[in-house]
C-alpha angles and dihedrals in degrees: 000000000000122000113195127193109200115200128191107175099276100008130075135187129190116212121190116190088349095304124111109250100171141352138181146119089294129004108217116238093235091053091049093049092047091054091048092047092051095049098041087054088059092053124084090246145325091283087071091060127092126174119201131180116206124188116207131193112276094216091055089049092051090049091052096047091211140015120276119258092245125046090220087069093065105099115237092229092067095053109102119214 
């Protein structure tokens, strides 16, 4: 299972298995860890777990108003390397 944290300057979104689980100006560490704990428990083991941080363009984020429900709907051209 992949857990993605999407960051756009002052906005964050947590995707679990490609689906938006939570978003806001700042995702609290305890909320993040609780989501990870719940979903790692559903996996066959820690080897099935991957955590990724993606930074996206702030202007795109402001135009959208919020993150899309599915991570696959974030265009590749807005992901900053």
